[in-house]
N, C-alpha and C positions, 0 to 999 in steps of 0.2 A: 808394555802403559796402554792404554784404550786409546778410542778416536775421542777428539776432542771437534763437537761439531761447534758451532757460530750461528746464529740463526736470528733473519732481520723481521722485520714486521711483527713482535711478539704484541704486541698491545692489541692486537687485534685476535677474531676466535681462533680463527684458523690457525695463525700464529701460533696462539696460548696452545692449543691442542696438540701439536704438532710438537712443542717443546718438554711437554707431558710424555709425550709418547714416545720418541726417541733418546730418552734420557733412561727407557728402562730397558735397551737394548742391551744384554749383556757387552757390546762388544764396543759400547760410551762408558769413556771414563768423565766426558765432562762437556754440558751444555753452556753455552756462554747464549743470555737472549738479549737483543738488542732490537730496542726503538727508541725513539726521540721524546716519548713521552712513556710515561709509565704504565702499564697495564693495571684494568681493573680485577681481571679473574689472578687466581695463582698460578704458578710456574714450576709448581713442584721443588726439588731442587736443585734445579740449573741458575745460575748466577746472574743477574737482570744488570744490564750495565745501559742507562741512559745514554746514548749518542746518536744523533742523527747523521744519517748515513750521506747525507746532500754536502756535509761538512770533512775537510781534509783528518779530521781527529778520528774518522773511521780505522784509518792506515794503524795509527797507532794502537787503538785497541784489537785491530789484528795482530801484528807483533807480539804485544802484551800477553795475549792468550795465546798466544803460538796455537791457533785453532789449525787442525790438519784439512775440514770439513767444511764447506760454507754454504747455507742452506737459505738463499733469497727470496725470504717469501714479500715482498714488499713491493712488489708490483701489484696495485689491485687499480677498480675502477670508481672507487667509492671512499671519498674524504670519512677521516675521523674524528666523532665530533665535531667542531664549529670549521673545521678547514674547507679550506676552496677547491674547486677543479685545478686552480693554477699549482696552488702547494701541492696535489696528486698527483699534477705533471711534472713538477719541478721533484717530488721522490722518485716515480717511476723512472725518469731520465737521467736526472744529476744526480741521482740518489748510485744508480746502477752504476755510471760513467765512475765515480769517486770508489764504489767500493767495488769493481773492477781493479781501478788501478792500485788498489792495496794488498787486491789479491795474485796481480803482477809481481809487487814487488817484495810477497814471502815467500821465502822458500821453503814453508812448512804445507802450504795451502797443494791438496791431491788432489781435489775433489771439491767441483762446485756443481750445485743443481739449483737450479733454476725455474721458476714459476711462471711460466707465459701465458697464452690463452689461444683459441682458434679463433678467437676477433683477428689474428693476425691474416688470415685470407679472405674477410671482408665478409660483404652480403650483396648480392649482383644477380640482375633481371638473365644472364648468360653464363651464370656459376656450373660449373660440372655437377651432375647428381652426387658425390662423392669425392673428397679433398682425400687427398694422402700429403705425406707430408713435406714432398718433394714437388706437388702442383705448386703451379704459381698463380698470385691471384689472378683474377680479372683485371682489378680496377685497385690499388692501393687504397688502404683506408685514409681517408684527405684529415683527418681530426680525432677527437677524443682519445678512448684507452687504447681505441683500437692503432693508432696512429702511433700513442706511447709502445706498444706493443711492439711494435714493427722495428721501430729503435733502439728498443732495448735489446730484441734479438740478433741486430746487425751489431752491436757494442760486444755480445757475447761470443760473436764470432769472431770479430776481430782480437777478444782474447784470447781464445781457444788457438788462434793461428799464432800469437805469440806468445805461448806457454804450451806446447805440444805433450809434456808432459804432467800436466793436471786433466784430468776425468772430467770433461762437460757434460750434463745431463739439462735439457731444456725439456721441459712439459708441459706442451700444450693442451690447457684442459679445457671440455667444453663448459657449458653455462653449469656452474657449480650450485645443487641444492641440497636444502637439508631442513631439520627442526629449527638452527643456530645461524646459517646463512643470511650473510648480508650482503647484497647484489642488486643491481639494478633492475636484472629480471625477476629476484623474487620481492621487489618492491613495486614491479607491475603487478602481478600475480596477487597482491596485497590489495590493490584495487577493488573496490565493491564493485564497480562495474569496468569492462576490460573496452579500451577502446581498438579497436583493428581496422586493415587495413580491405578497405571493398572488395572483393573479388580475390582476395588471396586467401591460402590457408597453408603457413608456411611448416615447413618441416623442424624438427627439434631435437637436440641430445642434450641430455645430462649427466651429470657425474656424481654419486650423492658426497658429500663432507667427509665421509669413515672413509672410502675410497682415497679422497686426496691424501687424507695424510698415511694412508699405509702405501702408498706406489709414492710420495716424500719418502716413506721410511726407505721401502728397498732404494730408491737411486743413492740412497745416503752409503750405501753399503757395499761393500767389494761385491762386483756381478757375481751371481751363483754359477754354478758350473752350464755350460749351453747358453748362457746369457750373455748378454751387454748393456750396460748400464749405462753409457756415452751415449750422446746421439741427441735426436728431438723426437719427440713422440707424441700422437695426439692420443690424450684420455678421455675415454668417453665410455660412458655404460651402454649393453648393447640394447639396440632396437631405434627409433624415432616414435614421436609422438608427433599427429597434429596440433596447433595451437586451438581448433576448435576443438579436442580431444581435452586438450589441457582445462579450458574453462569451464566445458561439460563435467567434468571430475572435480572438481574446485566448488563446483556451484555456481560458478559466476557465469553474468548474462554478461555480451558480447554486442557494443554496439558499432560496426561496421561504419567505416569515414572512407570518403575519397582522401589521398592521398594528400593533399595539402590541407582538408581539416585536420588529418593526425599530425601534422606537422604544428597544426597550429595549436591545436589540444596539447601535444608533447611541451610547448613552450607553455602553455596554459597551466600544467598539475608541476613542470621545475620553478614556476612561480608562486606556486601554492605551497613550496615545498615535500610538496606529496610521495614524489620519484624520481630518481635519472630520467626522464624519458629523453635520451638523447640522440641526434639523426644517425649514429650506430645500431640504437638501438630499434630504432625506428626500421632502417634497414632490414636486418634481421626478422623482425616481425613481418616484414613484406615479402620475401625472400629464403629467407629461412640460411641454415648449412648442416650439412652433414658431411663427417669426415670418417674415415678407412681408420679402424683400431688395431690393425695385421700385424703391426712394427709391436706396438705396443705388447703381444699376444706373444708372438714369435721370436721379438728380439731381447726385449724385456723381462719378458717373463711376468708381466701381473694378469692377474683375471678378476675384473671387478668383482665383488658382491654382489651389488647391486646392479640392475637393468635402468634404462633408462624411463620405464614405467613404475618401478618401483620404487625411484629414487624420487619419480615426482610425487609416488602415493606417501612418501613418509614427509614428504613438503608438505601434500595435500591437508595430511591430518593435523601438524602442529598450525595449519591455518584457523581451525575452527570450521563449522559448517556459514555457506557464503547466503548469497540472500534467495538463491532457491535451492532446492533441494539436488544433487544432480541427476536423479533421477527423472525427475518432472523436466529438468534443461535436456536431456538427452530426448525422452518422452517427445519433445515439442517438438527437435529438431529434424524427430523420425517423421514425425505427422508433417511438418513442410518439405519435407525430401521428397516423399509419398504423393504430393499435391501434382496435376499436369500444370506445364507450364502455360503460361501467359499467352492467350494469340497476338500472333507480332511480335512477342519480345525476340531482343536481339540477341547475340551469342552473348558467353560471358567474357570477360578480359582476358588473353591469353595467360597463362600463370606459365612461369619459370619452372625449371627444373626444378628446383627447392619447394615447388608451392603446388605437387602432387596431391590427389587426392587418395585417401584408401578408406578402409574399414576400421568402426572403431574399435 
């Protein structure tokens, strides 16, 4: 008998893609796709079960299907359809609690893979230059998706203690981008003009949606020789990009604003329904965040196909031309940088370790 894999969050593009990919693996005999709403995309030969993981009924689904592998992808920052932030939080936190409770009762479950985020580290002015999996955040996230992920990981650690016979793998993804990505940061980069925080140029990391699918697939199987696919792993493409580099490559002009004005602008664009410009995203666009991927390579044995720069380039191609050709934006920035400083000009604001300048 092959593996029986249960996947949550399949109504989203990422979940649908993973379902279609994992069922092609020869070790997989059956894939159970679960979500509270029916997906608009096809799921190949997977069996779709409409179930809300926030409800106790998910335990019955797990028992009836005899799933031995659970891939929990229903931990997200964006509401699906007309859903609200409250619904998202309930699914992330309450849904995870119910799912873990069901897994704890099931004698069949032998492997659990959880989609998490590097948001658990937060973004603060005194952050280290690079986070490892064991680096504690300087200040725990106080709200939004970042706080959800902290709570989710706490429940997962509790489950791992109660069921030491289950291999648990938590994947902390950097900002996911790609042609079909639907994330708050993708929505931000889709704005015609990008509001930025005056005096800061944060470092950012990205992971391509194709690499997300592949590392989820690897984590769902027995480890290859010399690797271990249980534990917590940062997942990101090689290298970093500055926010200014991102804007130039998109051909999007930026509007540097003082931090209070950025917060006001965030409230405005949320009201207009343009993007989720949350406080945690503002902190990311102020201080940035960079994580180490040594464990991803050496322990998990995964090497992303796309670097951070290549991921962003693929995303940028899907966005079409910006208001200004990228070459013109880069040329204007270079000319401004070459101008002599104004007499009596003050020193620029102090930047954090995650806001340092580098060459384009």
